[in-house]
Phi, psi and omega in degrees: 000146180233135175249145179232139171238111178253131177254112183255111178273111181265144182297149181308131179075007185249004187300310185298317181295316180298313182299325177296315177300317184294311182296333179292342179264349184301318178302324179297318182290315182297332183280354183285151175298128176087355179282122181251337181197142178202098191227121170280143182224147172241163181294140175252110179295129178222176173263019178288141182294154174068008176282129175253121182259140174210110185287000179248014178244135170251126176253118181265129176246131183228153172222126182236145180297325185211165173293324177298322177294322175298313183294325174298315177303312181297334181263003186289148175306318182291333175285326173296320176294317177300315179300320180295319176294321189271344191305326182282353180255354190243132176271319186199151178226132174236150183237146167235119175257119190236154167227160181298137180282000000 
């Protein structure tokens, strides 16, 4: 199993529109072979120590059956279409590809 944590830095004032574009693609991703989880998340303000809040970040958590399934996902036509729609709303994306220790 492969887990992905993607940090998507959205341009100031563009979060709501970006999330609309992102959520419209979720059914396509969930229908893919090997996709077990695909969830966009935003910061929840709390009084817990060490929490860093940023209202312009979407943290995507994903779970895939295999690295091959993830690679197929990244090359899919609906991801290319999503990236084209979202590119003007995003400053930067970083990925962490994880496996159980």
